[in-house]
C-alpha positions as CSV (number, residue, x, y, z in Angstrom):
1,M,24.6,85.2,48.4
2,L,25.9,81.9,48.1
3,V,22.8,78.9,49.1
4,K,22.9,75.2,50.1
5,M,19.5,73.8,49.2
6,W,18.2,70.0,49.2
7,T,15.5,68.9,47.6
8,D,14.9,65.1,47.3
9,N,18.1,63.7,45.7
10,F,20.3,66.9,45.3
11,V,22.1,69.4,47.3
12,I,23.0,72.7,45.2
13,T,24.9,75.0,46.3
14,G,25.5,78.3,44.1
15,E,25.6,82.2,44.0
16,I,22.3,84.0,44.9
17,D,21.5,87.6,43.6
18,T,20.1,88.9,46.4
19,L,19.5,92.4,47.2
20,R,21.6,94.4,50.0
21,D,20.8,93.5,52.9
22,E,17.4,91.6,51.9
23,R,16.8,88.3,53.7
24,L,17.0,85.5,52.6
25,T,13.2,84.4,53.9
26,D,12.6,87.5,52.1
27,Y,14.1,86.7,48.4
28,I,12.4,83.6,48.6
29,R,8.9,84.7,49.0
30,E,9.7,87.4,46.1
31,N,11.0,84.3,43.7
32,K,7.6,82.5,44.2
33,D,8.2,79.6,41.2
34,F,12.2,79.4,40.3
35,I,15.1,80.7,41.7
36,A,18.5,81.6,39.9
37,V,21.8,80.3,41.0
38,T,24.9,80.4,39.6
39,Q,28.0,79.2,39.6
40,V,26.2,76.4,40.8
41,R,27.4,72.1,41.8
42,V,25.2,70.1,41.7
43,C,25.6,67.0,44.8
44,D,23.3,63.6,45.3
45,R,22.4,63.4,48.7
46,N,25.4,61.9,49.8
47,E,27.7,65.0,48.2
48,R,29.1,63.2,45.7
49,D,29.6,66.2,43.1
50,L,26.7,65.5,39.6
51,F,28.2,68.6,37.8
52,R,28.6,72.0,38.0
53,T,27.2,74.4,35.6
54,H,26.9,78.7,35.3
55,F,23.5,78.4,35.4
56,L,20.5,76.8,37.0
57,N,17.1,77.4,37.4
58,V,15.1,75.7,40.5
59,S,12.2,75.0,41.2
60,T,11.1,76.3,44.7
61,N,8.5,73.6,45.0
62,H,11.2,70.8,45.4
63,I,12.8,73.0,48.0
64,E,13.1,71.2,51.2
65,I,15.8,73.5,53.2
66,I,17.9,76.2,52.3
67,L,20.3,78.6,54.3
68,P,23.3,80.5,52.9
69,A,26.6,78.2,52.3
70,E,29.8,79.0,54.1
């Protein structure tokens, strides 16, 4: 599932591996400390590209907003 996350300093877009028909809310609750994200694009809060990487662990403590990306 392609998602977009906002933290204090970053906007992170990438893929998370959810089960078929699993809700994003359920996925977040199961992965309490970190979310593994692949094919990642990291931007500042003004959406300027900072870097891209194949893998990033994102701390759920820092996520302010997460939603399915379009």
